[in-house]
Backbone as CSV, one residue per row, in Angstrom:
resi,resn,N_x,N_y,N_z,CA_x,CA_y,CA_z,C_x,C_y,C_z
1,MET,26.482,1.449,152.114,25.547,1.122,151.006,25.887,1.910,149.764
2,GLU,26.181,3.226,149.976,26.535,4.062,148.821,27.817,3.579,148.163
3,ASP,28.821,3.174,148.999,30.071,2.656,148.429,29.824,1.386,147.629
4,ALA,28.967,0.527,148.118,28.642,-0.715,147.404,27.986,-0.418,146.069
5,SER,27.104,0.599,146.044,26.446,0.960,144.788,27.445,1.477,143.766
6,ARG,28.400,2.322,144.257,29.417,2.840,143.334,30.271,1.709,142.789
7,ALA,30.609,0.733,143.632,31.429,-0.401,143.184,30.685,-1.217,142.148
8,ALA,29.384,-1.394,142.343,28.594,-2.177,141.387,28.548,-1.484,140.040
9,ARG,28.415,-0.116,140.088,28.387,0.620,138.825,29.731,0.583,138.123
10,ALA,30.810,0.561,138.893,32.151,0.566,138.292,32.524,-0.801,137.742
11,ARG,31.886,-1.880,138.268,32.242,-3.223,137.842,31.068,-3.836,137.078
12,PRO,31.148,-4.011,135.750,30.019,-4.563,134.987,29.642,-5.946,135.496
13,ASP,28.364,-6.235,135.543,27.961,-7.577,135.948,28.118,-8.548,134.786
14,GLU,27.852,-9.835,135.078,28.101,-10.888,134.084,27.244,-10.697,132.838
15,ASP,26.002,-10.224,132.992,25.132,-10.018,131.841,25.695,-8.952,130.920
16,ASP,26.249,-7.871,131.497,26.839,-6.811,130.679,28.041,-7.325,129.892
17,ARG,28.853,-8.157,130.557,30.040,-8.670,129.856,29.641,-9.595,128.713
18,ARG,28.496,-10.243,128.837,28.052,-11.146,127.776,27.305,-10.420,126.676
19,LEU,26.999,-9.176,126.874,26.123,-8.463,125.950,26.609,-8.461,124.508
20,PRO,27.889,-8.131,124.217,28.315,-8.140,122.812,28.138,-9.500,122.148
21,ALA,28.543,-10.573,122.830,28.400,-11.917,122.258,26.930,-12.253,122.065
22,GLY,26.118,-11.895,123.052,24.692,-12.152,122.916,24.079,-11.381,121.779
23,ARG,24.519,-10.114,121.590,24.003,-9.322,120.486,24.386,-9.952,119.153
24,LYS,25.619,-10.419,119.036,26.041,-11.025,117.773,25.236,-12.291,117.471
25,ALA,24.934,-13.059,118.514,24.109,-14.251,118.303,22.713,-13.857,117.832
26,ASP,22.148,-12.822,118.477,20.821,-12.352,118.064,20.864,-11.781,116.646
27,LEU,21.942,-11.064,116.340,22.090,-10.476,115.011,22.167,-11.582,113.951
28,ALA,22.949,-12.619,114.244,23.073,-13.729,113.300,21.727,-14.403,113.072
29,ALA,20.986,-14.623,114.156,19.664,-15.255,114.027,18.716,-14.380,113.211
30,PHE,18.806,-13.073,113.405,17.958,-12.131,112.676,18.238,-12.209,111.170
31,VAL,19.509,-12.250,110.793,19.875,-12.327,109.370,19.446,-13.660,108.779
32,VAL,19.678,-14.750,109.520,19.300,-16.073,109.014,17.798,-16.143,108.781
33,GLU,17.024,-15.555,109.699,15.560,-15.574,109.560,15.095,-14.827,108.314
34,ARG,15.773,-13.710,107.991,15.332,-12.865,106.874,16.088,-13.123,105.578
35,GLY,17.199,-13.801,105.654,17.951,-14.147,104.448,18.969,-13.101,104.057
36,GLN,18.573,-11.838,104.012,19.468,-10.739,103.635,19.006,-9.460,104.332
37,VAL,19.940,-8.760,104.991,19.613,-7.575,105.769,20.693,-6.522,105.570
38,THR,20.308,-5.263,105.585,21.263,-4.170,105.443,21.823,-3.759,106.809
39,VAL,22.975,-3.091,106.768,23.580,-2.565,107.991,22.619,-1.593,108.674
40,ALA,21.993,-0.709,107.902,21.081,0.291,108.475,19.920,-0.372,109.205
41,ALA,19.358,-1.422,108.619,18.233,-2.106,109.253,18.668,-2.791,110.541
42,LEU,19.860,-3.376,110.534,20.369,-4.035,111.737,20.648,-3.024,112.849
43,ALA,21.250,-1.897,112.481,21.546,-0.864,113.471,20.271,-0.354,114.131
44,GLN,19.237,-0.146,113.326,17.967,0.335,113.862,17.313,-0.713,114.754
45,HIS,17.332,-1.969,114.308,16.659,-3.028,115.064,17.310,-3.264,116.412
46,PHE,18.662,-3.235,116.465,19.362,-3.546,117.707,19.755,-2.308,118.513
47,GLY,19.459,-1.113,117.980,19.726,0.097,118.719,21.198,0.374,118.954
48,VAL,22.032,0.022,117.957,23.472,0.282,118.050,23.901,1.046,116.806
49,SER,25.163,1.495,116.803,25.653,2.264,115.665,25.936,1.369,114.466
50,ALA,25.969,1.979,113.288,26.295,1.242,112.071,27.702,0.673,112.147
51,ASP,28.643,1.410,112.757,30.013,0.911,112.898,30.058,-0.346,113.759
52,THR,29.253,-0.377,114.814,29.187,-1.574,115.661,28.654,-2.761,114.878
53,VAL,27.607,-2.534,114.092,27.045,-3.608,113.262,28.092,-4.114,112.272
54,ARG,28.816,-3.194,111.641,29.831,-3.608,110.664,30.893,-4.484,111.322
55,ARG,31.327,-4.104,112.524,32.321,-4.919,113.228,31.770,-6.302,113.550
56,ASP,30.523,-6.337,114.010,29.897,-7.632,114.309,29.797,-8.494,113.047
57,LEU,29.384,-7.888,111.948,29.248,-8.638,110.695,30.586,-9.137,110.202
58,ASP,31.617,-8.318,110.312,32.948,-8.752,109.898,33.393,-9.978,110.697
59,GLN,33.121,-9.956,112.015,33.505,-11.089,112.846,32.674,-12.327,112.523
60,LEU,31.382,-12.153,112.336,30.513,-13.288,112.000,30.866,-13.873,110.643
61,ASP,31.286,-13.024,109.707,31.748,-13.517,108.410,33.031,-14.321,108.589
62,ALA,33.975,-13.809,109.382,35.235,-14.525,109.628,34.979,-15.865,110.308
63,ASP,33.942,-15.931,111.146,33.601,-17.176,111.834,32.788,-18.126,110.958
64,GLY,32.412,-17.683,109.749,31.644,-18.528,108.841,30.173,-18.607,109.141
65,VAL,29.686,-17.698,109.986,28.266,-17.728,110.370,27.392,-17.040,109.333
66,LEU,27.874,-15.893,108.811,27.163,-15.111,107.812,28.097,-14.813,106.648
67,ILE,27.532,-14.267,105.593,28.319,-13.822,104.442,28.188,-12.319,104.339
68,ARG,29.300,-11.645,104.529,29.333,-10.180,104.489,29.183,-9.706,103.059
69,THR,28.319,-8.732,102.837,28.133,-8.135,101.527,28.330,-6.624,101.646
70,HIS,28.395,-5.964,100.508,28.490,-4.509,100.527,27.193,-3.929,101.079
71,GLY,27.262,-3.351,102.279,26.084,-2.726,102.863,25.237,-3.625,103.716
72,GLY,25.671,-4.872,103.972,24.852,-5.750,104.799,25.412,-7.145,104.907
73,ALA,24.521,-8.134,104.988,24.943,-9.526,105.137,23.871,-10.448,104.583
74,LEU,24.315,-11.648,104.206,23.445,-12.709,103.720,23.565,-13.911,104.634
75,ALA,22.467,-14.629,104.826,22.539,-15.942,105.452,23.154,-16.923,104.468
76,PRO,23.988,-17.857,104.943,24.655,-18.784,104.013,23.699,-19.579,103.148
77,GLN,22.488,-19.862,103.664,21.529,-20.656,102.895,20.593,-19.805,102.052
78,ALA,20.800,-18.484,102.052,19.891,-17.599,101.323,20.007,-17.801,99.823
79,LEU,18.905,-17.575,99.125,18.918,-17.621,97.676,19.384,-16.269,97.146
80,PRO,20.379,-16.262,96.260,20.904,-14.979,95.796,19.937,-14.246,94.895
81,ARG,19.990,-12.926,94.953,19.234,-12.111,94.015,20.016,-12.033,92.705
82,PRO,19.361,-11.644,91.603,20.069,-11.564,90.324,21.286,-10.660,90.348
83,ASP,21.285,-9.617,91.206,22.399,-8.683,91.224,23.459,-9.027,92.275
84,THR,23.308,-10.163,92.936,24.318,-10.579,93.902,25.619,-10.888,93.181
85,THR,26.735,-10.373,93.686,28.004,-10.541,92.980,28.458,-11.992,93.018
86,VAL,29.327,-12.340,92.064,29.794,-13.715,91.957,30.606,-14.116,93.181
87,ASP,31.342,-13.192,93.792,32.115,-13.534,94.984,31.208,-13.963,96.127
88,VAL,30.084,-13.285,96.281,29.132,-13.665,97.322,28.437,-14.967,96.958
89,ARG,27.995,-15.102,95.725,27.283,-16.318,95.309,28.165,-17.556,95.422
90,THR,29.456,-17.402,95.212,30.371,-18.532,95.337,30.345,-19.107,96.749
91,ARG,30.115,-18.248,97.732,30.143,-18.681,99.127,28.795,-19.183,99.631
92,LEU,27.736,-18.965,98.879,26.423,-19.487,99.250,26.347,-20.972,98.930
93,ARG,25.938,-21.760,99.910,25.801,-23.219,99.754,27.069,-23.823,99.143
94,SER,28.213,-23.406,99.651,29.495,-23.838,99.088,29.713,-25.342,99.242
95,ASP,29.238,-25.921,100.348,29.396,-27.370,100.529,28.635,-28.145,99.459
96,ALA,27.411,-27.700,99.179,26.612,-28.364,98.145,27.275,-28.236,96.774
97,LYS,27.836,-27.068,96.498,28.495,-26.854,95.205,29.732,-27.729,95.051
98,GLU,30.455,-27.938,96.140,31.625,-28.807,96.070,31.223,-30.251,95.783
99,ILE,30.127,-30.693,96.390,29.614,-32.041,96.118,29.248,-32.173,94.646
100,ILE,28.508,-31.190,94.136,28.095,-31.216,92.726,29.314,-31.163,91.814
101,GLY,30.276,-30.305,92.142,31.465,-30.176,91.310,32.234,-31.466,91.183
102,ALA,32.407,-32.176,92.289,33.143,-33.445,92.256,32.392,-34.494,91.434
103,LEU,31.069,-34.567,91.615,30.280,-35.545,90.855,30.293,-35.229,89.361
104,ALA,30.140,-33.949,89.035,30.087,-33.559,87.624,31.427,-33.763,86.936
105,ALA,32.521,-33.453,87.622,33.845,-33.633,87.019,34.098,-35.100,86.672
106,GLY,33.475,-35.987,87.421,33.624,-37.413,87.127,32.972,-37.845,85.831
107,LEU,32.153,-36.991,85.232,31.509,-37.308,83.951,32.378,-36.926,82.757
108,VAL,33.464,-36.205,83.003,34.320,-35.701,81.923,35.389,-36.723,81.586
109,GLN,35.617,-36.933,80.292,36.687,-37.811,79.824,37.780,-36.980,79.164
110,ASP,39.025,-37.433,79.308,40.149,-36.722,78.714,39.944,-36.561,77.211
111,GLY,40.339,-35.402,76.699,40.264,-35.152,75.262,38.925,-34.629,74.785
112,GLN,37.945,-34.488,75.669,36.629,-34.024,75.245,36.592,-32.512,75.041
113,VAL,35.605,-32.098,74.254,35.270,-30.680,74.123,34.142,-30.389,75.104
114,VAL,34.378,-29.422,75.989,33.424,-29.145,77.067,33.038,-27.672,77.042
115,MET,31.738,-27.405,76.989,31.226,-26.045,77.133,30.676,-25.868,78.534
116,MET,30.866,-24.662,79.072,30.410,-24.365,80.434,29.814,-22.971,80.471
117,ASN,28.755,-22.818,81.245,28.183,-21.482,81.383,28.767,-20.794,82.612
118,ALA,28.132,-19.728,83.062,28.765,-18.847,84.042,28.287,-19.045,85.469
119,GLY,27.588,-20.106,85.773,27.151,-20.309,87.142,28.318,-20.552,88.089
120,THR,28.175,-20.148,89.349,29.247,-20.380,90.308,29.448,-21.869,90.591
121,THR,28.401,-22.676,90.418,28.553,-24.111,90.590,29.525,-24.674,89.562
122,VAL,29.562,-24.084,88.380,30.498,-24.516,87.345,31.945,-24.355,87.816
123,LEU,32.214,-23.319,88.594,33.574,-23.122,89.101,34.001,-24.286,89.988
124,SER,33.065,-24.876,90.703,33.386,-26.055,91.504,33.726,-27.246,90.617
125,VAL,33.044,-27.370,89.485,33.387,-28.431,88.536,34.819,-28.238,88.041
126,VAL,35.148,-27.020,87.659,36.472,-26.720,87.114,37.568,-27.076,88.113
127,ARG,37.345,-26.768,89.372,38.367,-27.042,90.391,38.586,-28.538,90.603
128,HIS,37.620,-29.364,90.183,37.766,-30.809,90.338,38.261,-31.496,89.059
129,LEU,38.724,-30.729,88.117,39.236,-31.308,86.865,40.753,-31.491,86.880
130,GLU,41.383,-31.410,88.037,42.849,-31.365,88.079,43.529,-32.616,87.523
131,HIS,42.823,-33.742,87.474,43.430,-34.970,86.964,43.087,-35.235,85.503
132,HIS,42.407,-34.296,84.849,42.051,-34.453,83.440,43.107,-33.793,82.544
133,HIS,43.098,-34.215,81.276,44.104,-33.706,80.335,43.482,-33.514,78.953
134,ASP,44.104,-32.633,78.179,43.797,-32.457,76.749,42.357,-32.049,76.473
135,LEU,41.749,-31.308,77.390,40.394,-30.835,77.162,40.410,-29.578,76.302
136,ILE,39.357,-29.407,75.517,39.069,-28.128,74.872,37.899,-27.528,75.624
137,LEU,38.099,-26.367,76.218,37.071,-25.711,77.017,36.580,-24.456,76.309
138,ALA,35.268,-24.263,76.301,34.660,-23.052,75.744,33.623,-22.568,76.730
139,THR,33.672,-21.272,77.077,32.828,-20.788,78.153,32.542,-19.303,78.018
140,ASN,31.495,-18.850,78.684,31.251,-17.411,78.843,31.564,-16.968,80.263
141,ASN,32.197,-17.852,81.028,32.530,-17.604,82.423,33.918,-16.978,82.509
142,LEU,34.001,-15.725,82.858,35.279,-15.014,82.873,36.184,-15.440,84.018
143,ARG,35.658,-16.195,84.975,36.482,-16.668,86.081,37.222,-17.959,85.753
144,ILE,36.760,-18.691,84.762,37.338,-20.002,84.487,38.814,-19.935,84.090
145,PRO,39.250,-19.009,83.227,40.682,-18.993,82.878,41.592,-18.910,84.097
146,ALA,41.170,-18.241,85.145,41.993,-18.133,86.349,41.799,-19.318,87.299
147,GLU,40.670,-20.021,87.190,40.346,-21.095,88.126,40.772,-22.480,87.639
148,VAL,40.824,-22.687,86.329,41.098,-24.023,85.807,42.531,-24.433,86.153
149,PRO,42.730,-25.649,86.667,44.076,-26.091,87.041,45.010,-26.172,85.826
150,PRO,46.295,-25.887,86.007,47.253,-25.959,84.891,47.319,-27.376,84.317
151,GLY,47.492,-27.468,83.019,47.668,-28.752,82.363,46.394,-29.480,82.020
152,VAL,45.236,-28.927,82.416,43.968,-29.608,82.153,43.556,-29.490,80.695
153,PHE,43.800,-28.334,80.080,43.309,-28.088,78.728,44.475,-27.788,77.788
154,HIS,44.210,-28.040,76.500,45.188,-27.586,75.509,44.645,-26.430,74.682
155,GLU,43.325,-26.163,74.797,42.734,-24.970,74.197,41.611,-24.483,75.116
156,LEU,41.542,-23.167,75.263,40.484,-22.563,76.075,39.960,-21.340,75.340
157,TYR,38.645,-21.296,75.148,38.009,-20.202,74.413,36.972,-19.530,75.316
158,VAL,36.873,-18.212,75.207,35.855,-17.450,75.935,34.939,-16.786,74.910
159,PHE,33.653,-17.077,75.024,32.683,-16.488,74.111,32.604,-14.981,74.323
160,GLY,32.524,-14.246,73.229,32.433,-12.797,73.317,31.016,-12.330,73.572
161,GLY,30.886,-11.035,73.804,29.569,-10.465,74.031,29.630,-9.369,75.073
162,THR,28.477,-9.051,75.624,28.389,-8.035,76.656,28.895,-8.590,77.976
163,VAL,29.756,-7.829,78.654,30.307,-8.262,79.934,29.399,-7.803,81.069
164,ARG,29.036,-8.748,81.950,28.309,-8.413,83.184,29.307,-8.518,84.335
165,LEU,29.672,-7.382,84.910,30.707,-7.372,85.933,30.273,-8.111,87.193
166,SER,29.007,-7.956,87.599,28.558,-8.609,88.828,28.595,-10.128,88.702
167,ALA,28.290,-10.637,87.505,28.272,-12.076,87.265,29.596,-12.605,86.727
168,GLN,30.487,-11.707,86.319,31.776,-12.105,85.736,31.547,-13.068,84.562
169,ASP,30.695,-12.623,83.621,30.436,-13.444,82.446,30.214,-12.561,81.235
170,THR,30.063,-13.218,80.091,29.656,-12.535,78.869,28.332,-13.123,78.410
171,THR,27.544,-12.322,77.725,26.326,-12.831,77.093,26.364,-12.446,75.627
172,GLY,26.219,-13.454,74.788,26.303,-13.250,73.352,26.119,-14.574,72.642
173,PRO,26.453,-14.640,71.371,26.281,-15.878,70.612,27.289,-16.941,71.016
174,VAL,26.875,-18.192,70.920,27.760,-19.325,71.190,28.472,-19.676,69.886
175,SER,29.400,-18.814,69.493,30.137,-18.975,68.238,31.356,-18.072,68.284
176,PHE,32.241,-18.252,67.288,33.460,-17.442,67.201,33.667,-17.010,65.754
177,PRO,34.100,-15.781,65.532,34.434,-15.373,64.160,35.718,-16.067,63.705
178,VAL,35.749,-16.514,62.454,36.956,-17.185,61.952,38.033,-16.170,61.606
179,ALA,37.644,-14.940,61.345,38.595,-13.864,61.061,37.884,-12.551,61.321
180,ALA,38.648,-11.489,61.407,38.048,-10.179,61.648,37.032,-9.868,60.552
181,GLY,35.815,-9.585,60.953,34.761,-9.278,60.002,34.169,-10.484,59.309
182,GLY,34.651,-11.691,59.627,34.163,-12.891,58.958,32.878,-13.415,59.572
183,GLU,32.317,-14.440,58.926,31.100,-15.065,59.427,31.412,-15.861,60.695
184,PRO,30.495,-15.914,61.660,30.736,-16.692,62.875,30.874,-18.176,62.556
185,MET,31.748,-18.837,63.272,31.948,-20.277,63.125,31.142,-20.998,64.203
186,ALA,30.240,-21.862,63.783,29.470,-22.659,64.734,30.395,-23.669,65.400
187,VAL,30.133,-23.968,66.675,30.968,-24.913,67.413,30.095,-26.024,67.985
188,ARG,30.745,-27.158,68.243,30.075,-28.305,68.830,30.862,-28.768,70.049
189,ALA,30.209,-29.499,70.947,30.876,-29.978,72.152,30.402,-31.389,72.491
190,ASP,31.262,-32.121,73.181,30.866,-33.427,73.698,29.946,-33.260,74.907
191,LEU,30.293,-32.299,75.753,29.532,-32.047,76.977,29.232,-30.563,77.118
192,ALA,28.065,-30.244,77.634,27.751,-28.877,78.050,27.321,-28.933,79.504
193,PHE,28.050,-28.213,80.358,27.648,-28.054,81.750,26.879,-26.754,81.876
194,VAL,25.634,-26.858,82.303,24.755,-25.696,82.398,24.228,-25.599,83.823
195,ALA,24.671,-24.581,84.555,24.177,-24.341,85.913,22.966,-23.420,85.850
196,VAL,21.870,-23.824,86.476,20.620,-23.068,86.413,20.230,-22.578,87.805
197,GLY,19.314,-21.603,87.841,18.855,-21.049,89.108,17.542,-21.625,89.585
198,GLY,16.840,-22.338,88.703,15.558,-22.901,89.085,15.265,-24.183,88.333
199,VAL,14.614,-25.121,89.009,14.180,-26.367,88.364,12.843,-26.770,88.974
200,SER,11.865,-27.026,88.107,10.550,-27.435,88.603,9.923,-28.432,87.646
201,ALA,8.997,-29.205,88.181,8.336,-30.221,87.373,7.549,-29.594,86.224
202,GLY,6.925,-28.437,86.467,6.078,-27.824,85.447,6.801,-26.932,84.474
203,ASN,7.818,-26.207,84.934,8.470,-25.199,84.096,9.837,-25.617,83.579
204,GLY,10.370,-26.705,84.078,11.683,-27.153,83.624,12.804,-26.338,84.238
205,TRP,13.820,-26.004,83.404,15.011,-25.276,83.858,14.827,-23.780,83.618
206,SER,15.269,-22.951,84.565,15.098,-21.510,84.388,16.234,-20.747,85.055
207,THR,16.319,-19.454,84.715,17.325,-18.565,85.286,16.740,-17.160,85.382
208,SER,17.489,-16.236,85.957,16.958,-14.895,86.189,17.182,-13.934,85.034
209,HIS,18.098,-14.255,84.126,18.547,-13.302,83.115,18.205,-13.818,81.721
210,LEU,17.515,-13.005,80.938,17.010,-13.434,79.634,18.129,-13.830,78.676
211,ALA,19.142,-12.958,78.533,20.229,-13.271,77.603,21.006,-14.499,78.045
212,GLU,21.132,-14.683,79.348,21.814,-15.858,79.873,21.045,-17.129,79.526
213,ALA,19.717,-17.081,79.641,18.898,-18.244,79.302,19.061,-18.613,77.834
214,THR,19.109,-17.587,76.967,19.304,-17.837,75.533,20.636,-18.529,75.285
215,MET,21.662,-18.081,75.985,22.986,-18.666,75.816,23.032,-20.108,76.345
216,MET,22.386,-20.354,77.478,22.313,-21.714,78.013,21.640,-22.662,77.027
217,ARG,20.527,-22.193,76.447,19.787,-23.029,75.507,20.640,-23.344,74.280
218,GLU,21.377,-22.337,73.799,22.214,-22.565,72.628,23.363,-23.523,72.944
219,MET,23.942,-23.418,74.134,24.980,-24.377,74.537,24.420,-25.797,74.534
220,ALA,23.217,-25.952,75.086,22.593,-27.271,75.131,22.358,-27.824,73.730
221,GLU,21.946,-26.957,72.807,21.672,-27.404,71.436,22.945,-27.832,70.712
222,ARG,24.091,-27.296,71.131,25.348,-27.573,70.443,26.155,-28.693,71.093
223,ALA,25.607,-29.365,72.093,26.339,-30.407,72.804,25.718,-31.781,72.580
224,ARG,26.596,-32.768,72.513,26.124,-34.149,72.368,25.431,-34.625,73.640
225,SER,25.925,-34.173,74.796,25.328,-34.538,76.070,25.241,-33.288,76.948
226,VAL,24.095,-33.088,77.581,23.856,-31.885,78.393,23.738,-32.283,79.858
227,VAL,24.580,-31.648,80.684,24.577,-31.903,82.123,24.138,-30.619,82.822
228,VAL,22.975,-30.654,83.455,22.478,-29.490,84.192,22.896,-29.617,85.653
229,LEU,23.305,-28.486,86.237,23.775,-28.446,87.617,22.879,-27.520,88.440
230,ALA,22.443,-27.975,89.600,21.677,-27.123,90.518,21.622,-27.796,91.872
231,ASP,21.810,-27.025,92.941,21.687,-27.608,94.274,20.211,-27.654,94.667
232,SER,19.948,-28.331,95.771,18.562,-28.619,96.144,17.755,-27.378,96.535
233,SER,18.429,-26.256,96.846,17.678,-25.031,97.144,16.961,-24.494,95.912
234,LYS,17.352,-24.963,94.722,16.730,-24.508,93.473,15.483,-25.305,93.107
235,PHE,15.212,-26.400,93.819,14.062,-27.239,93.509,12.765,-26.453,93.697
236,GLY,11.862,-26.570,92.732,10.562,-25.920,92.829,10.577,-24.443,92.481
237,ARG,11.694,-23.914,92.009,11.782,-22.489,91.664,11.508,-22.283,90.180
238,ASP,10.676,-21.307,89.856,10.405,-20.892,88.482,10.875,-19.452,88.335
239,LEU,11.989,-19.245,87.658,12.554,-17.916,87.511,12.097,-17.253,86.216
240,PHE,12.523,-16.026,86.013,12.021,-15.176,84.940,12.204,-15.775,83.550
241,ALA,13.381,-16.299,83.258,13.703,-16.742,81.898,13.804,-18.270,81.855
242,ARG,13.006,-18.876,81.023,12.965,-20.334,80.917,14.025,-20.819,79.936
243,VAL,14.849,-21.733,80.388,15.884,-22.317,79.524,15.295,-23.409,78.645
244,GLY,14.425,-24.234,79.197,13.809,-25.297,78.412,13.146,-26.340,79.288
245,ASP,12.533,-27.318,78.634,11.922,-28.441,79.330,12.982,-29.250,80.065
246,LEU,12.535,-30.058,81.020,13.464,-30.945,81.705,14.193,-31.857,80.728
247,ALA,13.539,-32.232,79.633,14.132,-33.148,78.653,15.319,-32.545,77.911
248,VAL,15.562,-31.238,78.080,16.760,-30.622,77.502,18.019,-31.286,78.051
249,ALA,17.957,-31.726,79.303,19.117,-32.329,79.964,19.158,-33.835,79.745
250,ASP,20.367,-34.343,79.655,20.581,-35.794,79.693,20.869,-36.248,81.117
251,VAL,21.577,-35.396,81.860,21.971,-35.717,83.234,21.705,-34.497,84.109
252,PHE,21.234,-34.726,85.321,21.050,-33.668,86.307,21.905,-34.008,87.517
253,VAL,22.869,-33.137,87.837,23.745,-33.361,88.984,23.343,-32.410,90.103
254,THR,23.102,-32.964,91.295,22.646,-32.162,92.419,23.181,-32.751,93.715
255,ASP,23.005,-32.022,94.808,23.540,-32.475,96.094,22.575,-33.386,96.846
256,THR,21.293,-33.311,96.524,20.272,-34.125,97.184,19.290,-34.631,96.139
257,ALA,19.040,-35.906,96.115,18.152,-36.469,95.100,16.751,-35.883,95.225
258,PRO,16.156,-35.424,94.110,14.783,-34.901,94.157,13.789,-35.983,94.559
259,THR,12.655,-35.542,95.089,11.588,-36.459,95.465,10.272,-35.954,94.888
260,GLY,9.226,-36.723,95.046,7.881,-36.293,94.692,7.697,-35.998,93.218
261,ASP,6.959,-34.923,92.927,6.619,-34.573,91.556,7.862,-34.311,90.708
262,LEU,8.858,-33.656,91.279,10.060,-33.360,90.508,10.809,-34.629,90.133
263,ALA,10.910,-35.558,91.061,11.575,-36.824,90.760,10.845,-37.567,89.641
264,ARG,9.529,-37.585,89.710,8.744,-38.275,88.684,8.875,-37.569,87.330
265,ALA,8.861,-36.240,87.342,8.972,-35.495,86.087,10.336,-35.715,85.428
266,LEU,11.392,-35.745,86.215,12.727,-36.001,85.671,12.801,-37.406,85.069
267,ALA,12.228,-38.378,85.769,12.223,-39.750,85.251,11.424,-39.837,83.955
268,ASP,10.276,-39.197,83.910,9.449,-39.213,82.699,10.167,-38.555,81.523
269,ALA,11.006,-37.541,81.825,11.739,-36.836,80.758,13.000,-37.573,80.345
270,GLY,13.305,-38.688,80.999,14.494,-39.472,80.647,15.801,-38.855,81.146
271,VAL,15.724,-38.043,82.202,16.915,-37.392,82.755,17.512,-38.268,83.850
272,ARG,18.783,-38.589,83.731,19.476,-39.369,84.760,19.923,-38.431,85.881
273,VAL,19.553,-38.722,87.096,19.913,-37.909,88.251,21.170,-38.472,88.889
274,VAL,22.161,-37.616,89.101,23.392,-38.002,89.792,23.464,-37.195,91.072
275,SER,23.516,-37.893,92.211,23.597,-37.241,93.520,24.415,-38.138,94.428
276,PRO,24.787,-37.680,95.624,25.569,-38.525,96.521,24.886,-39.830,96.898
277,SER,23.561,-39.843,96.858,22.821,-41.051,97.237,22.713,-42.060,96.110
278,GLY,23.231,-41.699,94.913,23.210,-42.653,93.822,22.633,-42.104,92.548
């Protein structure tokens, strides 16, 4: 009997061998339930070391289950906080952003002047412009010069201003000086793509950052046609800084057609909705 007990202790049973995989599944469910969790909180909750949690998170990120962040993890469907870095935000709801990007790129005609703001959804639009030519692009998005396919544009301008490293953008006036010390030159565009963080029937379009909202509004005022971009997780959200009424937009591109009060409000404002369903 004693020998059998020693053998059992020396040979882990099936439950013990499954424990790491089971813990990772529980850890993933815990993060998905809460949206965003720190390494310290996970270590305390599961009674393991921080190094063990980090290894689990790295593997779950590689498997596409979670999004690894500095000091913790995000659920893929989580809504980003204002300070979430652009690299992390790019990976949130990436499938929805790709759908929006492809639909929005189809609204662009060769030779147009296009303004774009700094939302990560805009980067999906840029990646779908590979068959376009002779565009003039103007943006406050510092990632666009590296993301735009070669041969798409013949001029590309980046608006100056304060650089936000986490967002990889600038905030400042939608204009350019004609010479050093000269008066700013006002610009116009055929299209303005404006990615927002919130859309609601009562409050219209909104975002988390005041200076960003001002810049979005100015882009909209300087464009012949305004295309607002937002995935369906943004429906019903009222964020800190209001960009404008729903009527600011001519077209709203999203991954899922709005319903209910929002659908009626968009129709009343004369906004054309473009989504996969039509």
